[in-house]
N, C-alpha and C positions, 0 to 999 in steps of 0.2 A: 648136609650138603647144601650149599648155594645153590638156588634155582638158577642163578647167572653164570654156571660153569661151563656151559656149552656156547655161549653167545660171545661174539666179539664185536667191539663197539663200531668196527668199519661195517659190519653188517646192517647197522641201523644209522649210517650216515653221520655219526659223530665226529668224522674226520674231515666232512665236507661242510659248507655254509648251512646249517640247518635252519637259518633264518633266510627269506628271501630277500636278497639284497638287491632286487629289482627296483625297488622304490626309488624313483628318479632322482630324489635328492637326499638320499639318506645321509650322506657326508654333511650336508647343510644343516639338514633337520635334526640330526643327532644332537641331544641336549639343548635343544632351542626350541621345538614345539612337538607336541604328541603327533604319532602317525601309526596306524595300522599296517600290518604286514602278515603274510602268511609264514608257518613253518611247518617243518617235516617231522616232529618228532611224536605226533598223537600216538602211535603204535609201539613206541620204545618199551622194552620190557620193563626196564628200570622205573619207569613212570606208571606203571599199573600198579593197583591196589596190593594185590600179594608181596611183589617186591616193596613196596613202602611199608609194608607190616613189617617185614624183615629189617628193613632201615630203621624203623622206629625201635625194635627192640635192640639193635646193636648200638644206636645212639643213646638210648637210656642207661646201657651198661657202660659205655665208652666215653662218651661226649654229651652227658646229661645237660650241660648249660647250653647246647646248641639245639634244644628241643623245646619250643615254647607252645603251650596250648591254654585255651580257656574255653568256658562254656556258658550256656544261659542265654537269657534274652538281651540283645546288645542294640542299643539307639546308635543311630548315624552319629551323633554329637557326644558319645560317650568317652570320657577320657581311659586310657590305660591304666590310670590308678583306680578306677572305680569298678573295673571288671569282677564279676562275681565269683564266689569260690568255687573251686571244681571239686564235686563230689566222687570223681573216680580217676584212677590212675591214667597216665598216658596210654599205656596199652590196652585198659580196660574202655577208654574212650575211643580209641581208634577201632576196636572191635565193634563198638556201638555207633559208628560214625555216622550212620544213616538217619539214627534217631535221636541222639544226644544233643544236637545243637552247639557242635563244638567246631573250634577254628585252630588249625595246626600250622605251625611254622617251623620247619627244618631249616637251621642257618648252617652255614658252610660246608654244604653236602659234599662237595668237592673232596672234603678231608676223610670221607669214607672210601675205603679201598674199591669198593664195586662202582664209586661215581667220579673217579678222580678225571675220568676223560671228559666230564661234560665241559669242562674249563681247558679242553686239550687243543687239539690241531683245529677242529672246525670251529671253535670260538676265535682262535688266533685269526682266522681266514676273515671271519667276520669282522673283527676289528680293524684288519686291513682296509676295510671298506668304509669304515666310519671317520677316517682321517689319518694323516700322516703322522707318525710317530706319536700315535695315541698311547703306546706303552708308557712313554716317557711322561705322560700327564697323569697317569692313575696312581693313585695311592694304594688301593685295594680294590679287589673286585670278590665277588661273592656268588655262589649258586644257590638259590632258595626253593624250598618246595612247600606249597601252600594245600592242606586238604580241608576242605569245608563241608560241613553238614548241609542239606538242603534249606534254603530261606534263610541261612545265615547272612548276617551284615558283617562288613569288615568296615570299622568306623573312618570318619574324615580324618585325614591327615596329611602330613608333607613329609618328604625324605630328603636326606642329605645325598642320597645317591640316585644316578639316574639309572633306568632300569628297561628291560624287555621282558614284558610279561608275556608267556605263552600258556595257552589254555590248552590242557591236554584231555579233560574228562568233564561233562557237564556244561552247562550254560551259565553264565552270570553278566550283569549290567556294571560297567565300569564307568563311574562319572569323573571325568576331568575337568578342573577348572584351570583359567589362565592366571599364572603366577604373577603376572604384571597388572593384573586388575585390582586395584587398591581398595576397591569396596570388598573384594572376596577376601583379600589378603593384606591388610594394613601393615605398614612398616613397623609399627611396635609388635606385631604378632611375629613377623619375622626376626625383629632383635631379640625377643623373648626365646624364640624357638633355638636361635643359634647360640644363645647365653646362658639360659637358666630352665627352660621349659619345653621338652617335646611335644607337649599337649598343647601349646601355645595358640595354633591357628584353631578359630571357632569356626562351625559350620553355622550359616546364615539360610534357613529355610528359603527365605524370600529372594534369594539370589540362586535357587536351584536351576532355574532356566538359562543361566549363563553358562552352565556345564556342557561339555560334549559328552553323550553317551555311546559308549561302544559296547556292542553286544558279542560277548567273547563266547566262541565254541571252539570245538576241537580243531586244531589246526590254524587258528587265528591268534595273533598276538597285538600288544599295542606297547610303543615305546613312551614312556613317562620320563620326562626330564626333571633334573633337580627341584624341589620346591614347587612343582605342580600341585596344587591340592587334589585330592581325589579320595571316592570312596567306593564300596562294592556291595552289591544285591546279589546274592547267590540265586540260582534257580531252584528247581524242583527235584534235582539229582545232587549225589555227593561230587563236589568239584575238585579237580586237581589242577595246579597251575605250577609251572615252574618259573621263577624270576631270576634273571641273570643281571646282575648290576655292578656298576663302578662308582666309585668314590675319587675325586680328583685330588691332586697333591695341592693345586691353588686353592690357598685359604684367605688370598686376599679380601674378596667379597663378605665371607663369613666374618673373618675379622672387623670390618668396617661396620657390619651389623652388630658386633659385639662392643665394638666403641660406641656406637649410637645408643646402645643400650645403657652403658654407663653415664653417656652425656645426659641422656634424656632423665635419669635417676637424679641428677643434679639440677634438675630445672630448666635445661636448655631444649632447643628444638634444633637437633642436626639434622644435616641435609642427607637424603638417602644416597646410597652408592650410586656412582655414574653421573651424578652431578659436577663433581670436580675430580679430575685425575690426581691434583696433587693433594686434596685434601682425603682422598681415599688413600693415597699412598701413606700419608702422616699417620692416618688412624690404624692402617693395618699393619704398619711396621711397629706402631705403638704397642699393639696388642700382643706382639711376639713374645716379649719376656713374661707378660701377664699369663698368657697360656701355657708357656714352658714352666710356670711357677706352680700352676693348679696341681699337678700331681705329688708335687713335694709337699705342697701344703695338707693335700689329703693325708698323706703318709704321716706328717707331723701332727696332725689332729688325731689319727689313730695311735699314733705313739703315747702321747697326752692321755687319750682315755684309757690305754693299757695300764698307764702308771696312777690312774685314778685322779688326775688331775682336774 
């Protein structure tokens, strides 16, 4: 029997704005700059370790593609494709989370029947504070849960999404850099990120002093806009965090980076996005058929491989 059978989401404020929208410029700062906020989900039963163990068991059985985990010593500058092999199964690792040096990512948590209200009425009320007609701009939205062993590092990276990261249990340091600082995040790395390599952004330890460091404790969260570089140092206890994020429909800026990547490969020195609205428009629209053709090309390559071509 589920331990959640006697609770209602209304009892734990999922129907209300569980993010404190009292931040004076939340609409202006959303996806423009990071900011700290308070939240009310620290004691929510669904976000406690026993319930998360149940979630892990259900996810492994019914949606295994939505549970990622890794283990071992991780560097701040480690690429995702350099992660050590995992000696234990996901459930075994969860049972040893205090000592095994693991990092868990539960994706699309709202698809689990017990967690569907995470993106329900409370989230809709939050979005109403973020900007008029925000829903019309969103391509997809997701609720993720991170569970991290003590003293584990989450590597330096950037995301396609903007997110609200809510600390539920434990303490960790979140280091966030400015996406507009071209010493930290050169145009070439942005171009590669949007086109061919999610690991393209490179950590530069000599620039660590330019980061803003947030101390995340239970009840505290941070908004991280699209492409703001960041990395995380976990504290001395198991950490649980909820991440709610959105990816926007507007692909123009991303397509400009993709066009610039191709132009740079041809030996040119393209202007970055924002220098010319006309040039951005031409580049962005030129990439539309290219991006549309990519899935067809992948399927064609698979077809040829299946025929031994």
